[in-house]
TORKOL-4160 file (C-alpha; in steps of 0.2 Angstrom, whole numbers, padded with zeros to 4 digits, m for minus):
369
<pt num="1" X="0000" Y="0000" Z="0000"/>
<pt num="2" X="0007" Y="0017" Z="m0005"/>
<pt num="3" X="0008" Y="0030" Z="0009"/>
<pt num="4" X="0012" Y="0048" Z="0009"/>
<pt num="5" X="0005" Y="0063" Z="0000"/>
<pt num="6" X="0015" Y="0064" Z="m0015"/>
<pt num="7" X="0011" Y="0053" Z="m0030"/>
<pt num="8" X="0024" Y="0042" Z="m0038"/>
<pt num="9" X="0022" Y="0052" Z="m0054"/>
<pt num="10" X="0028" Y="0068" Z="m0044"/>
<pt num="11" X="0043" Y="0059" Z="m0039"/>
<pt num="12" X="0047" Y="0053" Z="m0056"/>
<pt num="13" X="0045" Y="0070" Z="m0064"/>
<pt num="14" X="0057" Y="0077" Z="m0051"/>
<pt num="15" X="0069" Y="0063" Z="m0055"/>
<pt num="16" X="0068" Y="0067" Z="m0074"/>
<pt num="17" X="0074" Y="0085" Z="m0070"/>
<pt num="18" X="0089" Y="0080" Z="m0059"/>
<pt num="19" X="0105" Y="0077" Z="m0068"/>
<pt num="20" X="0124" Y="0079" Z="m0064"/>
<pt num="21" X="0140" Y="0077" Z="m0074"/>
<pt num="22" X="0146" Y="0059" Z="m0076"/>
<pt num="23" X="0161" Y="0054" Z="m0086"/>
<pt num="24" X="0164" Y="0038" Z="m0096"/>
<pt num="25" X="0179" Y="0030" Z="m0088"/>
<pt num="26" X="0183" Y="0022" Z="m0071"/>
<pt num="27" X="0193" Y="0007" Z="m0065"/>
<pt num="28" X="0184" Y="m0010" Z="m0066"/>
<pt num="29" X="0186" Y="m0012" Z="m0048"/>
<pt num="30" X="0175" Y="0003" Z="m0045"/>
<pt num="31" X="0162" Y="m0002" Z="m0058"/>
<pt num="32" X="0161" Y="m0019" Z="m0050"/>
<pt num="33" X="0157" Y="m0011" Z="m0033"/>
<pt num="34" X="0144" Y="0001" Z="m0041"/>
<pt num="35" X="0154" Y="0016" Z="m0035"/>
<pt num="36" X="0146" Y="0033" Z="m0037"/>
<pt num="37" X="0154" Y="0042" Z="m0051"/>
<pt num="38" X="0157" Y="0061" Z="m0048"/>
<pt num="39" X="0166" Y="0071" Z="m0061"/>
<pt num="40" X="0178" Y="0084" Z="m0053"/>
<pt num="41" X="0188" Y="0087" Z="m0069"/>
<pt num="42" X="0184" Y="0083" Z="m0087"/>
<pt num="43" X="0196" Y="0073" Z="m0098"/>
<pt num="44" X="0215" Y="0072" Z="m0096"/>
<pt num="45" X="0227" Y="0087" Z="m0093"/>
<pt num="46" X="0241" Y="0077" Z="m0102"/>
<pt num="47" X="0232" Y="0067" Z="m0116"/>
<pt num="48" X="0248" Y="0063" Z="m0126"/>
<pt num="49" X="0251" Y="0045" Z="m0122"/>
<pt num="50" X="0253" Y="0035" Z="m0139"/>
<pt num="51" X="0243" Y="0020" Z="m0133"/>
<pt num="52" X="0227" Y="0029" Z="m0126"/>
<pt num="53" X="0212" Y="0034" Z="m0135"/>
<pt num="54" X="0201" Y="0038" Z="m0120"/>
<pt num="55" X="0201" Y="0057" Z="m0120"/>
<pt num="56" X="0207" Y="0061" Z="m0138"/>
<pt num="57" X="0198" Y="0076" Z="m0146"/>
<pt num="58" X="0192" Y="0082" Z="m0129"/>
<pt num="59" X="0200" Y="0097" Z="m0120"/>
<pt num="60" X="0204" Y="0096" Z="m0102"/>
<pt num="61" X="0191" Y="0106" Z="m0091"/>
<pt num="62" X="0195" Y="0111" Z="m0073"/>
<pt num="63" X="0178" Y="0111" Z="m0065"/>
<pt num="64" X="0174" Y="0126" Z="m0053"/>
<pt num="65" X="0171" Y="0120" Z="m0035"/>
<pt num="66" X="0153" Y="0127" Z="m0035"/>
<pt num="67" X="0149" Y="0116" Z="m0049"/>
<pt num="68" X="0156" Y="0101" Z="m0041"/>
<pt num="69" X="0146" Y="0105" Z="m0025"/>
<pt num="70" X="0130" Y="0108" Z="m0035"/>
<pt num="71" X="0132" Y="0090" Z="m0042"/>
<pt num="72" X="0134" Y="0083" Z="m0025"/>
<pt num="73" X="0118" Y="0092" Z="m0020"/>
<pt num="74" X="0109" Y="0084" Z="m0035"/>
<pt num="75" X="0115" Y="0067" Z="m0030"/>
<pt num="76" X="0108" Y="0070" Z="m0013"/>
<pt num="77" X="0092" Y="0075" Z="m0020"/>
<pt num="78" X="0091" Y="0060" Z="m0031"/>
<pt num="79" X="0095" Y="0049" Z="m0016"/>
<pt num="80" X="0080" Y="0057" Z="m0007"/>
<pt num="81" X="0068" Y="0055" Z="m0021"/>
<pt num="82" X="0072" Y="0036" Z="m0022"/>
<pt num="83" X="0072" Y="0034" Z="m0004"/>
<pt num="84" X="0055" Y="0042" Z="m0002"/>
<pt num="85" X="0048" Y="0030" Z="m0015"/>
<pt num="86" X="0055" Y="0016" Z="m0005"/>
<pt num="87" X="0046" Y="0022" Z="0011"/>
<pt num="88" X="0030" Y="0024" Z="0001"/>
<pt num="89" X="0031" Y="0006" Z="m0004"/>
<pt num="90" X="0033" Y="0001" Z="0014"/>
<pt num="91" X="0051" Y="m0004" Z="0012"/>
<pt num="92" X="0057" Y="0008" Z="0025"/>
<pt num="93" X="0070" Y="0017" Z="0014"/>
<pt num="94" X="0078" Y="0000" Z="0008"/>
<pt num="95" X="0083" Y="0001" Z="m0010"/>
<pt num="96" X="0077" Y="m0015" Z="m0017"/>
<pt num="97" X="0071" Y="m0021" Z="m0035"/>
<pt num="98" X="0053" Y="m0016" Z="m0031"/>
<pt num="99" X="0058" Y="0002" Z="m0030"/>
<pt num="100" X="0066" Y="0002" Z="m0047"/>
<pt num="101" X="0052" Y="m0008" Z="m0054"/>
<pt num="102" X="0039" Y="0005" Z="m0047"/>
<pt num="103" X="0049" Y="0020" Z="m0054"/>
<pt num="104" X="0051" Y="0012" Z="m0071"/>
<pt num="105" X="0033" Y="0007" Z="m0072"/>
<pt num="106" X="0028" Y="0025" Z="m0070"/>
<pt num="107" X="0043" Y="0033" Z="m0080"/>
<pt num="108" X="0051" Y="0020" Z="m0091"/>
<pt num="109" X="0062" Y="0034" Z="m0099"/>
<pt num="110" X="0072" Y="0035" Z="m0082"/>
<pt num="111" X="0082" Y="0020" Z="m0088"/>
<pt num="112" X="0090" Y="0032" Z="m0100"/>
<pt num="113" X="0094" Y="0045" Z="m0087"/>
<pt num="114" X="0112" Y="0040" Z="m0082"/>
<pt num="115" X="0111" Y="0051" Z="m0066"/>
<pt num="116" X="0096" Y="0041" Z="m0060"/>
<pt num="117" X="0104" Y="0025" Z="m0065"/>
<pt num="118" X="0120" Y="0029" Z="m0057"/>
<pt num="119" X="0113" Y="0034" Z="m0040"/>
<pt num="120" X="0100" Y="0020" Z="m0040"/>
<pt num="121" X="0114" Y="0007" Z="m0042"/>
<pt num="122" X="0125" Y="0015" Z="m0030"/>
<pt num="123" X="0111" Y="0015" Z="m0017"/>
<pt num="124" X="0106" Y="m0003" Z="m0021"/>
<pt num="125" X="0124" Y="m0009" Z="m0018"/>
<pt num="126" X="0126" Y="0000" Z="m0001"/>
<pt num="127" X="0130" Y="0018" Z="m0006"/>
<pt num="128" X="0148" Y="0015" Z="0001"/>
<pt num="129" X="0160" Y="0020" Z="m0012"/>
<pt num="130" X="0163" Y="0034" Z="m0024"/>
<pt num="131" X="0175" Y="0037" Z="m0038"/>
<pt num="132" X="0181" Y="0055" Z="m0043"/>
<pt num="133" X="0183" Y="0057" Z="m0062"/>
<pt num="134" X="0192" Y="0060" Z="m0074"/>
<pt num="135" X="0210" Y="0056" Z="m0078"/>
<pt num="136" X="0220" Y="0065" Z="m0065"/>
<pt num="137" X="0210" Y="0073" Z="m0050"/>
<pt num="138" X="0225" Y="0078" Z="m0040"/>
<pt num="139" X="0230" Y="0091" Z="m0054"/>
<pt num="140" X="0217" Y="0102" Z="m0045"/>
<pt num="141" X="0223" Y="0114" Z="m0032"/>
<pt num="142" X="0225" Y="0105" Z="m0016"/>
<pt num="143" X="0213" Y="0117" Z="m0007"/>
<pt num="144" X="0199" Y="0113" Z="m0020"/>
<pt num="145" X="0202" Y="0095" Z="m0018"/>
<pt num="146" X="0200" Y="0096" Z="0001"/>
<pt num="147" X="0185" Y="0107" Z="0000"/>
<pt num="148" X="0176" Y="0095" Z="m0013"/>
<pt num="149" X="0180" Y="0080" Z="m0002"/>
<pt num="150" X="0174" Y="0088" Z="0014"/>
<pt num="151" X="0158" Y="0093" Z="0005"/>
<pt num="152" X="0156" Y="0076" Z="m0002"/>
<pt num="153" X="0159" Y="0067" Z="0014"/>
<pt num="154" X="0148" Y="0079" Z="0024"/>
<pt num="155" X="0133" Y="0077" Z="0011"/>
<pt num="156" X="0134" Y="0059" Z="0008"/>
<pt num="157" X="0139" Y="0052" Z="0025"/>
<pt num="158" X="0136" Y="0033" Z="0020"/>
<pt num="159" X="0153" Y="0034" Z="0010"/>
<pt num="160" X="0166" Y="0023" Z="0017"/>
<pt num="161" X="0179" Y="0024" Z="0002"/>
<pt num="162" X="0182" Y="0037" Z="m0010"/>
<pt num="163" X="0195" Y="0034" Z="m0024"/>
<pt num="164" X="0202" Y="0043" Z="m0040"/>
<pt num="165" X="0214" Y="0042" Z="m0054"/>
<pt num="166" X="0231" Y="0051" Z="m0052"/>
<pt num="167" X="0246" Y="0053" Z="m0063"/>
<pt num="168" X="0263" Y="0050" Z="m0056"/>
<pt num="169" X="0270" Y="0066" Z="m0063"/>
<pt num="170" X="0257" Y="0076" Z="m0053"/>
<pt num="171" X="0260" Y="0066" Z="m0037"/>
<pt num="172" X="0279" Y="0069" Z="m0039"/>
<pt num="173" X="0276" Y="0088" Z="m0039"/>
<pt num="174" X="0264" Y="0088" Z="m0024"/>
<pt num="175" X="0270" Y="0093" Z="m0007"/>
<pt num="176" X="0269" Y="0079" Z="0006"/>
<pt num="177" X="0259" Y="0090" Z="0017"/>
<pt num="178" X="0246" Y="0094" Z="0003"/>
<pt num="179" X="0244" Y="0075" Z="0000"/>
<pt num="180" X="0242" Y="0072" Z="0018"/>
<pt num="181" X="0228" Y="0085" Z="0019"/>
<pt num="182" X="0219" Y="0077" Z="0004"/>
<pt num="183" X="0220" Y="0060" Z="0012"/>
<pt num="184" X="0214" Y="0067" Z="0029"/>
<pt num="185" X="0199" Y="0075" Z="0020"/>
<pt num="186" X="0193" Y="0058" Z="0014"/>
<pt num="187" X="0202" Y="0052" Z="m0002"/>
<pt num="188" X="0206" Y="0034" Z="0002"/>
<pt num="189" X="0213" Y="0026" Z="m0014"/>
<pt num="190" X="0223" Y="0032" Z="m0029"/>
<pt num="191" X="0223" Y="0022" Z="m0046"/>
<pt num="192" X="0239" Y="0026" Z="m0055"/>
<pt num="193" X="0244" Y="0021" Z="m0073"/>
<pt num="194" X="0262" Y="0015" Z="m0071"/>
<pt num="195" X="0261" Y="0006" Z="m0088"/>
<pt num="196" X="0280" Y="0003" Z="m0088"/>
<pt num="197" X="0295" Y="0006" Z="m0077"/>
<pt num="198" X="0307" Y="0007" Z="m0092"/>
<pt num="199" X="0313" Y="0025" Z="m0096"/>
<pt num="200" X="0316" Y="0020" Z="m0115"/>
<pt num="201" X="0298" Y="0014" Z="m0116"/>
<pt num="202" X="0291" Y="0028" Z="m0106"/>
<pt num="203" X="0299" Y="0040" Z="m0118"/>
<pt num="204" X="0293" Y="0031" Z="m0134"/>
<pt num="205" X="0275" Y="0031" Z="m0128"/>
<pt num="206" X="0276" Y="0049" Z="m0122"/>
<pt num="207" X="0270" Y="0045" Z="m0104"/>
<pt num="208" X="0278" Y="0062" Z="m0098"/>
<pt num="209" X="0286" Y="0054" Z="m0083"/>
<pt num="210" X="0302" Y="0045" Z="m0079"/>
<pt num="211" X="0306" Y="0029" Z="m0069"/>
<pt num="212" X="0313" Y="0040" Z="m0055"/>
<pt num="213" X="0298" Y="0051" Z="m0054"/>
<pt num="214" X="0286" Y="0036" Z="m0053"/>
<pt num="215" X="0296" Y="0029" Z="m0038"/>
<pt num="216" X="0295" Y="0046" Z="m0030"/>
<pt num="217" X="0277" Y="0048" Z="m0033"/>
<pt num="218" X="0272" Y="0031" Z="m0027"/>
<pt num="219" X="0282" Y="0033" Z="m0011"/>
<pt num="220" X="0275" Y="0050" Z="m0007"/>
<pt num="221" X="0257" Y="0043" Z="m0010"/>
<pt num="222" X="0260" Y="0029" Z="0002"/>
<pt num="223" X="0268" Y="0040" Z="0015"/>
<pt num="224" X="0253" Y="0051" Z="0014"/>
<pt num="225" X="0242" Y="0037" Z="0019"/>
<pt num="226" X="0234" Y="0033" Z="0003"/>
<pt num="227" X="0230" Y="0015" Z="m0003"/>
<pt num="228" X="0238" Y="0014" Z="m0020"/>
<pt num="229" X="0233" Y="0003" Z="m0035"/>
<pt num="230" X="0245" Y="0003" Z="m0049"/>
<pt num="231" X="0242" Y="m0003" Z="m0067"/>
<pt num="232" X="0256" Y="m0010" Z="m0079"/>
<pt num="233" X="0254" Y="m0015" Z="m0097"/>
<pt num="234" X="0262" Y="m0031" Z="m0103"/>
<pt num="235" X="0269" Y="m0030" Z="m0121"/>
<pt num="236" X="0270" Y="m0011" Z="m0121"/>
<pt num="237" X="0288" Y="m0012" Z="m0126"/>
<pt num="238" X="0283" Y="m0024" Z="m0140"/>
<pt num="239" X="0293" Y="m0040" Z="m0144"/>
<pt num="240" X="0309" Y="m0029" Z="m0146"/>
<pt num="241" X="0309" Y="m0022" Z="m0128"/>
<pt num="242" X="0299" Y="m0035" Z="m0118"/>
<pt num="243" X="0313" Y="m0040" Z="m0106"/>
<pt num="244" X="0319" Y="m0023" Z="m0101"/>
<pt num="245" X="0301" Y="m0018" Z="m0100"/>
<pt num="246" X="0297" Y="m0032" Z="m0088"/>
<pt num="247" X="0312" Y="m0031" Z="m0077"/>
<pt num="248" X="0312" Y="m0012" Z="m0075"/>
<pt num="249" X="0294" Y="m0012" Z="m0071"/>
<pt num="250" X="0297" Y="m0025" Z="m0057"/>
<pt num="251" X="0311" Y="m0014" Z="m0050"/>
<pt num="252" X="0299" Y="0001" Z="m0049"/>
<pt num="253" X="0285" Y="m0008" Z="m0042"/>
<pt num="254" X="0296" Y="m0017" Z="m0029"/>
<pt num="255" X="0303" Y="0000" Z="m0024"/>
<pt num="256" X="0286" Y="0007" Z="m0021"/>
<pt num="257" X="0277" Y="m0009" Z="m0014"/>
<pt num="258" X="0259" Y="m0003" Z="m0018"/>
<pt num="259" X="0244" Y="m0011" Z="m0011"/>
<pt num="260" X="0238" Y="m0017" Z="m0028"/>
<pt num="261" X="0246" Y="m0021" Z="m0045"/>
<pt num="262" X="0234" Y="m0024" Z="m0059"/>
<pt num="263" X="0239" Y="m0031" Z="m0076"/>
<pt num="264" X="0232" Y="m0023" Z="m0092"/>
<pt num="265" X="0240" Y="m0031" Z="m0107"/>
<pt num="266" X="0242" Y="m0020" Z="m0122"/>
<pt num="267" X="0228" Y="m0019" Z="m0135"/>
<pt num="268" X="0232" Y="m0006" Z="m0148"/>
<pt num="269" X="0217" Y="0005" Z="m0150"/>
<pt num="270" X="0212" Y="0011" Z="m0167"/>
<pt num="271" X="0215" Y="0030" Z="m0169"/>
<pt num="272" X="0231" Y="0030" Z="m0158"/>
<pt num="273" X="0249" Y="0033" Z="m0164"/>
<pt num="274" X="0253" Y="0016" Z="m0156"/>
<pt num="275" X="0240" Y="0007" Z="m0167"/>
<pt num="276" X="0248" Y="0015" Z="m0182"/>
<pt num="277" X="0265" Y="0009" Z="m0177"/>
<pt num="278" X="0259" Y="m0009" Z="m0176"/>
<pt num="279" X="0249" Y="m0008" Z="m0192"/>
<pt num="280" X="0265" Y="m0001" Z="m0201"/>
<pt num="281" X="0276" Y="m0014" Z="m0193"/>
<pt num="282" X="0286" Y="m0002" Z="m0183"/>
<pt num="283" X="0281" Y="m0011" Z="m0167"/>
<pt num="284" X="0280" Y="m0030" Z="m0166"/>
<pt num="285" X="0267" Y="m0037" Z="m0154"/>
<pt num="286" X="0272" Y="m0052" Z="m0144"/>
<pt num="287" X="0263" Y="m0069" Z="m0146"/>
<pt num="288" X="0253" Y="m0075" Z="m0131"/>
<pt num="289" X="0267" Y="m0086" Z="m0125"/>
<pt num="290" X="0280" Y="m0072" Z="m0127"/>
<pt num="291" X="0268" Y="m0061" Z="m0116"/>
<pt num="292" X="0268" Y="m0075" Z="m0103"/>
<pt num="293" X="0287" Y="m0076" Z="m0103"/>
<pt num="294" X="0287" Y="m0057" Z="m0101"/>
<pt num="295" X="0275" Y="m0059" Z="m0086"/>
<pt num="296" X="0286" Y="m0072" Z="m0079"/>
<pt num="297" X="0301" Y="m0061" Z="m0079"/>
<pt num="298" X="0292" Y="m0047" Z="m0071"/>
<pt num="299" X="0284" Y="m0058" Z="m0057"/>
<pt num="300" X="0300" Y="m0067" Z="m0054"/>
<pt num="301" X="0309" Y="m0050" Z="m0050"/>
<pt num="302" X="0294" Y="m0043" Z="m0040"/>
<pt num="303" X="0298" Y="m0041" Z="m0021"/>
<pt num="304" X="0282" Y="m0034" Z="m0014"/>
<pt num="305" X="0268" Y="m0037" Z="m0001"/>
<pt num="306" X="0255" Y="m0032" Z="m0014"/>
<pt num="307" X="0239" Y="m0040" Z="m0021"/>
<pt num="308" X="0243" Y="m0044" Z="m0039"/>
<pt num="309" X="0227" Y="m0044" Z="m0050"/>
<pt num="310" X="0222" Y="m0050" Z="m0067"/>
<pt num="311" X="0205" Y="m0042" Z="m0066"/>
<pt num="312" X="0202" Y="m0037" Z="m0084"/>
<pt num="313" X="0196" Y="m0047" Z="m0100"/>
<pt num="314" X="0213" Y="m0042" Z="m0108"/>
<pt num="315" X="0221" Y="m0055" Z="m0097"/>
<pt num="316" X="0216" Y="m0068" Z="m0110"/>
<pt num="317" X="0227" Y="m0083" Z="m0107"/>
<pt num="318" X="0219" Y="m0100" Z="m0105"/>
<pt num="319" X="0223" Y="m0115" Z="m0093"/>
<pt num="320" X="0225" Y="m0133" Z="m0099"/>
<pt num="321" X="0206" Y="m0135" Z="m0098"/>
<pt num="322" X="0202" Y="m0120" Z="m0108"/>
<pt num="323" X="0197" Y="m0109" Z="m0093"/>
<pt num="324" X="0205" Y="m0093" Z="m0087"/>
<pt num="325" X="0223" Y="m0095" Z="m0082"/>
<pt num="326" X="0222" Y="m0082" Z="m0068"/>
<pt num="327" X="0208" Y="m0077" Z="m0056"/>
<pt num="328" X="0199" Y="m0061" Z="m0061"/>
<pt num="329" X="0193" Y="m0055" Z="m0044"/>
<pt num="330" X="0198" Y="m0038" Z="m0038"/>
<pt num="331" X="0208" Y="m0043" Z="m0024"/>
<pt num="332" X="0220" Y="m0055" Z="m0034"/>
<pt num="333" X="0234" Y="m0065" Z="m0027"/>
<pt num="334" X="0242" Y="m0060" Z="m0011"/>
<pt num="335" X="0261" Y="m0058" Z="m0012"/>
<pt num="336" X="0273" Y="m0065" Z="m0007"/>
<pt num="337" X="0263" Y="m0080" Z="m0001"/>
<pt num="338" X="0255" Y="m0083" Z="m0018"/>
<pt num="339" X="0269" Y="m0079" Z="m0029"/>
<pt num="340" X="0274" Y="m0097" Z="m0032"/>
<pt num="341" X="0256" Y="m0100" Z="m0037"/>
<pt num="342" X="0256" Y="m0086" Z="m0050"/>
<pt num="343" X="0273" Y="m0093" Z="m0057"/>
<pt num="344" X="0265" Y="m0111" Z="m0058"/>
<pt num="345" X="0250" Y="m0103" Z="m0067"/>
<pt num="346" X="0262" Y="m0095" Z="m0080"/>
<pt num="347" X="0271" Y="m0111" Z="m0082"/>
<pt num="348" X="0254" Y="m0120" Z="m0086"/>
<pt num="349" X="0250" Y="m0106" Z="m0098"/>
<pt num="350" X="0266" Y="m0109" Z="m0107"/>
<pt num="351" X="0263" Y="m0128" Z="m0108"/>
<pt num="352" X="0247" Y="m0127" Z="m0117"/>
<pt num="353" X="0245" Y="m0124" Z="m0136"/>
<pt num="354" X="0247" Y="m0106" Z="m0140"/>
<pt num="355" X="0231" Y="m0107" Z="m0150"/>
<pt num="356" X="0221" Y="m0109" Z="m0134"/>
<pt num="357" X="0225" Y="m0091" Z="m0129"/>
<pt num="358" X="0216" Y="m0077" Z="m0136"/>
<pt num="359" X="0229" Y="m0067" Z="m0147"/>
<pt num="360" X="0230" Y="m0049" Z="m0146"/>
<pt num="361" X="0226" Y="m0047" Z="m0164"/>
<pt num="362" X="0209" Y="m0055" Z="m0160"/>
<pt num="363" X="0206" Y="m0043" Z="m0146"/>
<pt num="364" X="0211" Y="m0028" Z="m0158"/>
<pt num="365" X="0199" Y="m0034" Z="m0171"/>
<pt num="366" X="0185" Y="m0035" Z="m0158"/>
<pt num="367" X="0190" Y="m0018" Z="m0150"/>
<pt num="368" X="0190" Y="m0009" Z="m0167"/>
<pt num="369" X="0172" Y="m0015" Z="m0172"/>
């Protein structure tokens, strides 16, 4: 039995009018936890990496703090409308499937409203996590980051974890005291694209950072109290540089000892300079077994207490039964305890026929459709 003065139609009408800015990209581990997406900057302030197509043709926008706070207010308003409907349905504010069914039965077009869908999914999964978009939130002035975080945490008090992308170059330039202020204001985890620890490969892909800066950035982030999740890109150096890429990447990650290390094997994306290099034969992609050999070199030299993760479909190696070679959960393998297990899995992957593994050229064909 519906209770309360306002009709469901009135709630739906208000929900239609409530929108806030949402970007396209977030780490899989944040999508998997249905993190709230809040855009504090737009696109990438660097935007020169030869392998990345994510923000091409889009200029970087530094969003004013009042706009960010207004979006947070909008999120809170959407939350209140959805929660009110739950109470009307006798669910006491619980966000269950019945709430979504009732809202969509009244206003089916809400399914096309990304602001409503984002907040509903966030509420339905516990309203505990948020991800600040886009590519490098810490490029903002430290005082603005602190103010945005304090407002976010004060307005949406169910949050237990707030995360964002950050570039090593930006982190290396930040003062330790500013990083501590940002951490204390409520930013918990940084997702950082290492890609490689090899200076030659870093220069070739125009990453805009050096091996030494990467180590400095990672150590500063951990010293400030952040949980740090690093991404590296097997085969980024191609067949020609795979050993130096693997070994220098292991050196950097061992020097930092981040909380998470996540594998993102290279898939050249159409429209990027690196894609053209592959097509023109200036960069030779490794075979699936060669990629596993590169992975073995990196893992063997890795001396960390991190979680090593293969939580993305690009880790497309198979075991002897045709299943996934590595677990794809977001917590991965605990090092050093499970390092021998990962090395055993690599040996199994090398022992099966190469045709059992999805080749990068197959992935390229799918991604370019």
